[in-house]
C-alpha positions as CSV (number, residue, x, y, z in Angstrom):
1,M,-40.9,-21.4,45.7
2,A,-43.0,-18.5,44.1
3,E,-45.4,-16.4,45.6
4,L,-48.0,-13.6,44.1
5,R,-47.6,-10.1,44.9
6,Y,-50.6,-8.5,45.8
7,R,-51.0,-4.9,44.6
8,P,-52.9,-2.2,47.2
9,T,-53.4,-0.4,43.6
10,P,-54.7,-2.5,40.5
11,R,-53.1,-2.1,37.4
12,R,-54.4,-0.2,34.8
13,Q,-56.5,-1.6,31.9
14,S,-58.2,-0.4,29.1
15,Q,-62.1,-0.7,28.9
16,K,-62.1,-3.4,26.3
17,K,-59.6,-5.5,28.5
18,R,-61.4,-4.6,31.6
19,D,-64.7,-5.8,29.7
20,L,-63.4,-8.8,28.6
21,S,-61.9,-9.8,32.0
22,L,-65.2,-8.9,33.9
23,Q,-66.9,-11.4,31.5
24,M,-64.1,-14.4,32.2
25,I,-64.2,-13.7,35.5
26,L,-68.3,-13.8,35.9
27,Q,-68.2,-17.2,34.1
28,R,-65.6,-18.7,36.7
29,F,-67.8,-17.5,39.5
30,A,-70.7,-18.9,38.1
31,K,-68.7,-22.4,37.2
32,H,-67.1,-22.4,40.9
33,N,-70.4,-21.7,42.5
34,P,-73.5,-21.9,40.0
35,K,-75.9,-21.4,43.2
36,P,-74.5,-19.2,45.6
37,H,-76.5,-17.6,48.2
38,C,-76.9,-15.6,51.5
39,E,-74.7,-17.1,54.5
40,L,-77.6,-16.0,56.8
41,Y,-79.8,-18.3,58.6
42,Y,-84.0,-18.1,57.9
43,K,-86.9,-20.1,57.2
44,T,-89.3,-17.0,56.6
45,P,-89.3,-14.0,54.6
46,Y,-89.5,-11.9,58.0
47,Q,-86.7,-13.7,59.5
48,L,-84.6,-13.2,56.8
49,L,-85.3,-9.2,56.6
50,V,-84.7,-9.0,60.6
51,S,-81.5,-10.8,60.4
52,V,-80.2,-8.0,57.4
53,V,-81.3,-5.7,59.9
54,L,-79.3,-7.4,62.8
55,S,-76.5,-7.9,60.4
56,A,-75.2,-4.2,60.2
57,Q,-71.9,-4.0,61.7
58,T,-71.5,-7.3,63.1
59,T,-71.2,-10.7,61.3
60,D,-73.3,-13.1,59.7
61,K,-72.1,-16.1,62.4
62,M,-72.7,-13.7,65.0
63,V,-76.5,-13.1,63.9
64,N,-76.7,-16.9,63.1
65,R,-75.7,-18.2,66.4
66,C,-78.1,-15.6,68.2
67,M,-81.4,-15.6,65.7
68,K,-81.0,-19.8,64.6
69,P,-82.8,-21.5,67.6
70,L,-85.3,-18.7,67.8
71,Y,-86.3,-19.3,64.1
72,D,-86.3,-22.7,64.5
73,E,-89.1,-21.8,67.1
74,G,-90.9,-19.9,64.8
75,F,-89.8,-16.3,65.4
76,S,-92.4,-14.6,63.7
77,T,-94.0,-10.9,63.7
78,E,-96.4,-12.1,66.5
79,T,-93.4,-13.0,68.5
80,V,-91.7,-9.6,68.4
81,L,-95.3,-7.4,68.9
82,Q,-96.1,-10.2,72.4
83,W,-92.6,-9.4,73.3
84,G,-92.0,-5.8,72.6
85,E,-88.9,-3.8,72.5
86,L,-87.7,-4.8,75.8
87,G,-87.9,-8.4,75.1
88,L,-86.9,-8.6,72.0
89,L,-83.7,-6.6,73.2
90,K,-83.3,-9.5,76.0
91,H,-82.6,-11.8,73.1
92,I,-80.5,-9.9,70.9
93,R,-77.9,-8.3,73.8
94,S,-75.1,-10.7,72.1
95,I,-75.0,-8.5,68.8
96,G,-73.5,-5.3,68.4
97,L,-75.7,-2.3,68.4
98,A,-78.7,-4.4,70.4
99,N,-80.5,-1.3,71.8
100,S,-80.9,0.6,68.4
101,K,-81.5,-2.7,66.3
102,A,-83.9,-4.3,68.8
103,R,-86.2,-0.4,68.6
104,Y,-85.9,-0.8,64.5
105,I,-87.4,-4.4,64.5
106,Y,-90.0,-3.5,66.7
107,K,-91.0,-0.3,64.7
108,L,-90.6,-2.3,61.4
109,T,-92.7,-5.3,62.7
110,N,-95.8,-2.9,63.5
111,I,-95.9,-1.6,60.1
112,L,-95.5,-4.5,58.2
113,V,-98.5,-5.7,60.5
114,D,-100.6,-2.8,60.1
115,T,-99.5,-2.0,56.3
116,F,-98.5,-4.9,54.6
117,Q,-100.4,-7.5,56.4
118,G,-97.2,-8.7,58.1
119,Q,-95.6,-9.8,54.4
120,V,-91.9,-8.2,53.7
121,P,-92.7,-5.8,50.7
122,H,-91.1,-6.8,47.3
123,D,-90.9,-3.2,46.2
124,R,-87.6,-0.8,46.7
125,S,-89.5,2.1,47.9
126,A,-92.2,0.3,50.5
127,L,-88.8,-1.5,52.0
128,E,-86.9,1.6,52.8
129,T,-89.4,3.1,54.5
130,L,-89.2,0.5,57.2
131,P,-86.9,1.6,60.0
132,G,-83.2,-0.1,60.2
133,V,-83.8,-0.8,56.5
134,G,-81.5,1.2,54.0
135,R,-80.8,0.8,50.3
136,K,-78.2,-2.1,51.4
137,T,-80.3,-3.9,53.3
138,A,-83.2,-3.6,50.7
139,S,-81.2,-4.8,47.9
140,V,-80.2,-8.0,49.8
141,V,-83.8,-9.0,50.7
142,L,-85.1,-7.9,47.2
143,G,-82.2,-10.1,45.7
144,E,-82.5,-12.9,48.2
145,L,-86.0,-12.9,48.4
146,F,-87.3,-12.1,45.0
147,E,-84.4,-12.8,42.8
148,Q,-84.6,-9.4,41.4
149,P,-81.1,-8.0,40.0
150,T,-79.6,-6.1,42.6
151,L,-76.4,-5.7,44.1
152,A,-76.2,-5.0,47.5
153,V,-72.5,-3.0,47.9
154,D,-71.0,-4.2,51.4
155,T,-67.8,-4.0,52.4
156,H,-66.7,-6.6,50.6
157,V,-68.2,-6.2,47.7
158,F,-66.8,-2.9,47.3
159,R,-63.4,-4.0,48.3
160,V,-63.4,-7.2,45.9
161,S,-64.9,-5.4,42.8
162,R,-61.9,-2.4,42.9
163,R,-59.2,-5.0,43.6
164,L,-60.8,-6.4,40.4
165,G,-60.6,-3.0,38.4
166,W,-64.3,-3.1,37.9
167,H,-64.6,0.7,39.6
168,K,-62.3,3.1,41.5
169,E,-65.4,4.8,43.7
170,K,-64.8,5.7,47.5
171,T,-68.1,5.2,48.7
172,P,-70.3,2.3,48.4
173,T,-73.2,4.4,46.6
174,A,-70.9,5.3,44.1
175,A,-69.6,2.0,43.4
176,E,-72.9,0.6,43.2
177,K,-73.8,3.3,40.0
178,A,-70.5,2.1,38.8
179,L,-71.2,-1.5,38.7
180,L,-75.0,-2.0,37.9
181,P,-73.9,-0.5,34.4
182,I,-71.1,-2.8,33.7
183,L,-72.6,-6.1,35.5
184,P,-75.0,-8.5,32.5
185,E,-78.2,-8.3,34.2
186,S,-78.3,-12.2,33.9
187,Y,-75.6,-12.4,36.7
188,L,-77.5,-10.2,38.9
189,P,-78.1,-10.8,42.2
190,R,-75.5,-13.9,41.9
191,A,-72.5,-11.4,41.6
192,H,-73.2,-10.1,44.8
193,H,-73.3,-13.4,46.7
194,W,-70.1,-14.3,44.9
195,L,-68.1,-10.9,45.6
196,V,-69.4,-11.5,49.4
197,L,-68.2,-14.9,49.9
198,H,-65.2,-14.3,47.9
199,G,-64.1,-11.0,50.1
200,R,-65.2,-13.1,53.2
201,Y,-62.8,-16.4,52.3
202,I,-60.1,-15.3,49.8
203,C,-59.7,-11.8,48.8
204,K,-59.7,-10.7,52.6
205,A,-59.1,-6.9,53.5
206,Q,-55.7,-7.4,55.7
207,K,-54.2,-10.9,53.8
208,P,-55.8,-11.4,50.2
209,K,-55.0,-15.4,49.7
210,C,-53.9,-14.5,46.6
211,R,-52.5,-18.1,46.0
212,E,-55.6,-19.8,46.3
213,C,-57.6,-17.6,44.2
214,F,-59.0,-19.0,41.3
215,L,-59.1,-15.5,39.7
216,N,-55.3,-14.5,40.1
217,D,-54.6,-14.4,36.8
218,L,-57.0,-12.0,35.8
219,C,-57.1,-10.2,38.9
220,P,-54.7,-6.7,38.2
221,S,-54.2,-6.6,41.9
222,V,-52.4,-9.3,41.5
223,D,-48.7,-8.9,39.6
224,P,-48.1,-10.8,36.8
225,K,-45.0,-12.0,37.7
226,P,-44.6,-13.9,40.9
227,I,-41.6,-12.9,43.0
228,L,-39.5,-15.8,44.5
229,K,-39.8,-16.8,48.2
230,K,-36.9,-18.6,49.7
231,S,-37.7,-22.1,51.3
């Protein structure tokens, strides 16, 4: 029985071969999942912003489990201002780093109401002035809500794009700088979702499912010749 072998270090590729492979991979992603979307549950832009802040160092599934009932009941800026920081904390205790996140969300909600008429800004510099909102969070919000050509480099995007041979960087910030120039704008922000979902379900950190991957013939992190596994 043949089993594909995962390589921790991707094979070297010429720039020409990498660029050709990148185009083919993006085309396959587009065919496989034409309209990818964020897995965080939300009904309003404000709810998405809150969920992205809450999702730091925890899973979308955990955030959804906690927040979906609240969102369905009409969770809004008015809700948070009425509850206050401690009231919000009582509702999000099941989420990691709840104390800090409750503080961030309460503060950013006040700023949204006082400065932005309660609306989530569609400008990166404005978003990044909000407590708890860094570059990655802003990129997710700008891409998901406003379809701006962003690439939020989280752990999945960083890992999958590195395994695909698209960068050799050691930090998410450096990876974003390396990736944005080579990714056609027409594939953004979809590429962010593709890489996140691929990393979450197929190209996992510990045991990547190379055999199930629809990119395994193009991936430099898979040996071209499968090994034989005794059945």
